N, C-alpha and C positions, 0 to 999 in steps of 0.2 A: 206790463209795458208792451208797446208795439214791437213786433219782431220783424226783422228784415229777412225776406225769403232766401236771398243769396247767402247771407251770413248763417242762416239756419242750416243750409246745405253744407256749407264749409265746416261748420262745427260738427255736424253729424259725421262728415268724412274724417275729420280730425280725431274724433273719439273712436271711430271704427279703426283708424290707423294705429292708434295707441294699443288696441287689443291685438292687432297683428304684430306689433313690436313685441308685445308680451309673449306671443307664440313663437317668434323667432328666438327669443332668449331661451324659452323652454326647450325647443328643438336642439339648440346648440349646447345646452348645459346638462340636460337630463341624462341619467345613466342607463336606464333600461331601454331595450329595443322597442317596447310597447309605446314609448314616447318619442325617442329620437329616430325611429324608423317608421312606425305606424301612425304616429300623430293622434293617439287615443287620449286627447285632452282638449279642453276648450277654455278660452279666455273671455271674460266679459266684465263690463262696468255697470254699476247701478248708481242711482241717485241716492240721496241721504235717507230715503225711506225704504230702500231695498228693491226698487223697481229697475229692471234691466233696461239700460239706455243704449248700450252698444255691445256688439259681440264680434268675434273674429270668425274666420272660415274654418272652424273646428268641427265638432260633432254636434249637430243640432239637438239631439236628444239631451245633451248636457245642458245647453244654454237655455232651452225653452222653459225649463223648470228652475233655472238658476235663481230667480227671484225668491222662490220658497226657501232656499238655503240662506240667502242674504237676510230675509225677514226673520228667520228663525234665530240667526245670530243677534239681530237687534232686539228681539224679544227676550233673549237670554241675558244679554249684557247691558241693554238699555244705554245709558249715558256713560257707562264705564269703558270707554274706548279712548285710546291714546294714539298719537301720531306715529309712534314706533312700535305699535302692537301688531300682532298677526294671530289669526284664529284658524282652527281646524274643525271640521265636522263631516259627518257622512250619513248618520242614521236616517232612514226613510220615515220612521214613525215619530221621532221627536225633533229632528234637525233639518227637515225639508230636503232630505236626500232622495235621490231616485233609486239607487241601490248601493249596497255597502262598499263595493270596491271603488266607487267614484268618490274620492276624497276631495273636499273643497277647502282651499286656503283662501282666506278673506283678509284683506288689509284695509283698514279705514284710511280715508284721505282727508287731510286737513288743509285749509287755506286761511291764512291770517288767524290761525288758532281756532277756526270754526270747522266742525265736522261737515263735510260736503258730499262725500261719495264713498263707494266701496270698490276696491280693485280685487277681482276674483279670478281664480282658476280652478276648474274641476278636472280631475285626471284619474284615469282608471289604473289603480296600482297593480303591480305584477303578482302580489300575494298579500292577503290580509288574515292568514290563519284559516280556521274553519276545517271542515272535513275533507277537503281535497285541495291539492296545490293548484295555484293559478286562479284563485278567486271564485271559480264556478264549481259548486258541489251539486251534481245532478241528483244525489241521493238525499239532499236536505229536505226535511219535513217541517222545520221551523227556523226562524231567522237565526237562532243561536247556533245552528249547524253551519252557518255561512261565513263566519269570521267575526272579527272585533267590531263592536258597535261604538260609534263615536258621537256623543252629543256635541253641542258647541263647546269647544275647549280653547283656552288661551295658550297658544303654542309659543308665542314670543311676547314678552312683557318688557316694555320700555327698551326695546332694542336687544334684549337678551333672551336667547332660547332657553326654555324651561327644560333642563337636562333630564329631570326625572320623567317627564312626559315623553321626551324624545326616546329615552331608553325603553320605556314601556311599549312604544310603538314598534321599535326594532325587535323587541323580544317576542312580539306577537306576529311576526312575519317570517316566512321561510326564506325570503330573499332580502335580508337586511343590507347586503352589499349593494343592491339596487335602491332600496328604499331610502337609505341615508342620502345618497346623491340626488334622488328624485325630489325629495322634500325640499332640499336646499335649492334645487332648480325652481320649484314652485314658489318658494319664498322670494327668490330673486326676480322672477317674472312679475309677481304682484308688486314688488317694490318699484320696479321700472314703471309699471302702470300707474301706481300712486304718484310717483314723481312727475310723470308726464301730465297727469290730470291736474295736479297742483300748478305746474308751470302754465298749462293752458288757461286756468282760471285766473292766474296772476296777470297773464297777458290781456285777457279780455275784460277783466274785472269780475270779482266773485259773484256779486248779485246778478250782473248781466249774464254771466255764464250759467248760473243756476236757472235763470228764467229761460234761457235757450234749451237747457236740458228738458224742462217741462214742455217747451215748444216742440221739441223733437218727438216727444211722446204724443202730443196732441195731433201733430201732423200725421204720424203713423196711424192713429185712430181714425182720422178722417179718410185716409186712403183706403183702409180695409172696409170701412163702412160704405164707401162709394162702390167698392167691388161687390159687396154683399147686396146692396140695393139694386145692382144690375141683374141679379138672379130673380126668377119669378118667385113671388111669395108662395109658400107651400110647405108640405111635410114630406121629407124624403128619407128613405131607410136603406141601410146597408149593413152587412155583417161579414165577418170572417171567423175562422174557427181553428181549434186544435182537435186532433183525434186521440189525444192521450193527456194524462195529467202527470207525466214523467214516470208513472208506476204501472198504469194499466190503461187499456183502451177506454176512451170516453169521448162523447161528443160535447165539446166545450165551445160555446158560441159567444162571441162578442158582438153585441147589437148596438148600432148607433142610429138614433132618430134625429134628423136635422130639421129644425123648423126655421124657415126664413120669413122674417116679418119686417118689412121696410129695410132699415139698415142694420138690423140685429140678427144674430144667429145663435140658436140654442142647440147644443149637442148633448143629447140625453142617452145615457147608457143603461137606462132602466130595461130590464129584460135580459141583461147579460148574465152569464153563469155565475154562480156563487164562487167564492174564493176556493182554491184547490189546495191539495196537500203538497203538490210539487212547487218548484221555485219559479213558476211562470205567472205569478201574480204581479200586478202593476201597482206600484206605489202611487199615491195621490199626485205627487209632483210629476212622476213619469207619465201618468195619464194626460195631464194638462200639456206636457211637453209634446207628447205624441199627437194630440189634436192640433197643436200649433204647427207642428211639422206638416201635417196633412194639408192644412189651410195654406201655409206658406208655399208649398210645392204645387198647389192647384191654382192659386190666383197669380196675378201679374208679378213676375219676379222683381219688378222695380219698386214694389211696395216695401217700405223699410221693415227691418226685422228687429223689433225691440218689443218690450212688454206693453207699450202703449198700443201697438198694433191690434191687440186682442181685447181692448176694452169693450167692444161691441159684441163679444162672444161670451155666452154663458155655458158652462159645462156642468152637467148633472151626472155625478158618479156615486151611485148608492153605496153606502157602507156595507161591508161584508160580501161584496162581489169581487170578481177577479180584477176589476179596474179600481178598486178602493178597499183592499182587504183590511181586516182587523188583526192586531197582533195575536200570536207570534208568527203569522204566515210568512213563509220564505218568499223572496222576490229577487234574488240576484239575477235571474235571467230577464228581468222586466224590460231592460233597455233594448233588448233584441226581440224577444218574445215575451209579452204580447204587444210591445210597441209596434211591431210590424202589422199585427192583426188589427190594432186600433186604427192605424193609418189606412190600411186597406178598407176597413169598414166605412170610414169617413169618405174615402175616395169613391167607393161604390155609391154612396148616397149622393155625393156632389155630382157624379156623372149623370144622375137623373135630373138634376137641376140645369146642367149645361154640359152636354156630352162633348162639345168641341174642345173643352179643356180637360177632358178626362185623362186619367193615368192608368195604364195597364199595371197589373201586379208585378212586383219584384220577386224573383226567386228567393226563398228563405234560406239563409245561410245555415249550413249543417256541418261545418268543420269542427273537429275536436281540438282539445288542448292536450299536449303531452308535457310531462315534467319528470325530472330525474336528477341524479347527482352527476355533475360534470367532472372533468379531469382535475379541476382546481378544488374539488371538494364542496363547492357551493351548489345549491339547488338551482336548476334552470327551469324556465317555463317557456314553452314555445306555442304560440297560436298559429294554426295552419291556415292563415288568411289566403294562401295561394289557391286553396280550393273553394274560393268564394263564388257566389251565384251571379247570374245575369240580372240586369235591371229591366224594368218594364218600359215599353215604348210609349211615346206621346205623339200627338199629331205633329208631323214634321221632323221627327227624329227617332232613330232606332234606339232600343234600350242599351244601356252601358254594357260592354262585353263582360266585365266583372266589376264587383263593387264590394266594399267592405261591410255592407249591411244597409238595409233601408234606413235604419236609425241614424246613419251618418250621411245619407244622400251623397255618397262617394267622398266624404270628408276624411274617411279612414283610408290610409295609404296601404297598398299591398307592397311589402318590403322587397328588397333586392335579394334574389335567390343566392347569389354567390356570397353575400355577406352573411346570410343565415347559415351557410355551410361552414363558415369560420366560427360562428358563435355557438353552434349547437352540434351534437353528434349525429348529423344527418348527411345524406347524399341524395341530391335530386335525380330522379329517374325521368320524369316527364312533367312539363309545365306548358300547357297549350290550351286552346279553346275547344270546347266540345263541338262535335258535328251533330246536326239535327236535334239540338236541344232548345234552340231559340224558338219561342212561340211565333208561328207564322202570322203575318199581317201586312197591310200596306206599309207599315213600319214594324219591323220584326223586333222581338225581344232580344235581350242580351243572351249570349250562348252559355256563359258560365265556364268554369274551369274544368279541365281534364288534368288531374294532378296525381303524381305518384312520387313517393319519397321513401328511401330506406332509412329507418331509424336504427342507429348502430349501437344503441345501449338499451338496457331494460328501462321501461318507462311506465308511468301511470298515465292512462288515457282517461280523460274526462269527456265523454261523448255527450253532445247536446245539439240536437237538430230536429227540424220540422219537415225537411224536404224529401224524406225517403218513402213515405207511404201514400202520398197523394200529390197532385200538381199544386204548386203554391203560387206560381207566377201566372195569375189569371189573365186571359185575353179580354179586350174591351172593344166595343163598337165593331164587332165582326171579326176581331183578331182571335187567335187561338192561344190556348195555355202553353206555357213552357213545359219542358220535360221534367219529370221527377229526378231526384238525385239518387246516386248509388254509392256505397262505400264498402270496401273490403279490407280487412287486416289479415296479413299472412305472417304469422310468427315464423322465425327461422327454423324452429323445432317442431312445427305442427302444421296442420292443414289450414287453408283459408277459412276465415270466419266472417260472418256478417254481424257487425256490432249492434248493440241496442241503440235506439234513438237517444235514450238517456241512460247514463250509468257510469260507474267508475270501474275500470279494469286494470290490473297489473299484468303487463305483457312483456315477454322477452324481446330481444331485437327482432324487428319486423319490418314488413313493407306495408305502407298505408297507401291505398289507391282510392281516389275520390272522383266521382262524376257529379259536379255541382248542379243544382236545379237551374233551369233556364227561366228567363223573364217572359212575360206575356206580350203578345203582339197587339197592335192597334190598327183597326180597320180591316177591310176585306183583303185577304192575301192576293186575290186576283187583280187587285189594283196596284200592286207593287210594280215598279218599273222593272221590266225584264233585265235591263242592264245591271241593276242592283242585285238581282237574283244570280245572274251569271258571275258577278264579282264575288258573291258569297260562296258560290261553288268553287271558284279558283282559290278562295281563302280557306276552304275546308270547313266553313260554317254550315253549309247546306250540301247534302249529297245530290247527285244528279237525279236519283229516283225520287227523293222528296221534293226536289224542285218541280218535277212534273206533277206529283201528286198534290202538293200543297199550293203551288203557285201557277200551275199550268204552263210552265216554261219548258220549251222543247230545245234540246241540243242535237245537233247533227255533226258528226265528225269532230266532236270536241268544241264546236263553235255554237254561238247562239243563233237560232233560226227564228227571226222575228216574225216572219210570215206564218210559219207553222204554229208559233206560240199564240198569235192573235186568233188563228183559226181554232186552235184547241180550247182557248179560253172562251170563245164564243159558243162552242159546243157545250161546254160545262154550264154556262149561264142558261142555255136553252133547257 
């Protein structure tokens, strides 16, 4: 049927709004801080074949691969779906998961008795068992060390929760007091989504609504193909790397070869490192999602974000490599590392095709997780998001000062410090932005956090970070790299220690101090407006000495000297 362009736009916005409503329900009803404070969840809708049609402003690494989970459910249950059913899954090998902590609740949508869509939410649980509290086990060498594995399971049957399965899930979690409420919030959010989609299709007519769903996907396909066709045909290469496999030093490269041909794009990871023993392998769905994130953040932000967008993109991820491992390789870290490395590799390749749209590297988050027993006798899990890194700059904008991780594109929220002091046995000592950590450039990188907190109880630390041994926020187009990160833990009863990049340690009450990695700069630092550098000096982002060294900016008597600055910059260029 012929589709009206205005109606198409209105329906796209309506479906997107439904996913936002689902997110509002989740935020207001979830029990754990990881959801109601940090927003570590994402809502999305698929058509009846499991293709993502709409998604909210959650965590892009969740939704980019959401279709894999939806299609895994359809493959497992086929036509055995009812209007009052709900399903649960997580496993990256058999259920389209990205990593085990991200549980997906899926609820089928029916209109006039016909199956028409899926209402979905993917959310990172506070704990799923495994070898370390808090879902991240840096010592895992196989997926069985990482927690409970969930194939596609029927959690709700004809409107009734399966209590046997519910109790199994709670029994395999260190924080059942969170999980019980969080699962109910997820069920409620997907129910709201299903009801809203059904109401929408009743308003517009089921067949017409389904036709417009396909039209939404086709429109997105055309928009990205047009953007790809604007690039010069050719082959472009980029890479990023780790310097360890979680257990020993090692040069581990992720290589991306991009081939642009007319309106199609092939992203080929042939030549990337073999899968590793540590938990930094990327599941198949996570690799796809990471590529989609790289493309979405590089091209015009007005291009729709659904699975139709990427019909013109082919991804080659050889089996047995770090971007498509074989079982039982662990991969809980995949949504952070190597998602960041995959995005960086694709960005570096795209910068060769069109440098004007290039993105500088984001500092790689290196903060730990602490867990212990609270005063109420329950296990607590605290993510130290406050020590997050700076984002990379782009043409026209400095990098974000702090960000919850490149995998979230700032969709992950840094929580309120005062609230966390009430929830956990901690006391904040310092929470500010670093000085001289942002990568210099015409547009500088984000500074990253300077964070210190006293942890007032014995805790287990799960250390997991990439930003301590080399710069990770790379500069682009003449911009410079952001600074490396640093971390120190000082137990109350012993001397300061530099923790491992990866590992689990049980430590008495202590002070945790972090200097997060900075983001990379974009463009020649000598082209940065002197007034902006002077403002950075006043804000404590750049010191007076580095302003002179990196930007050629001269101060006299505490004020900006424009004439001396211009003269000094001219002498540097000579």
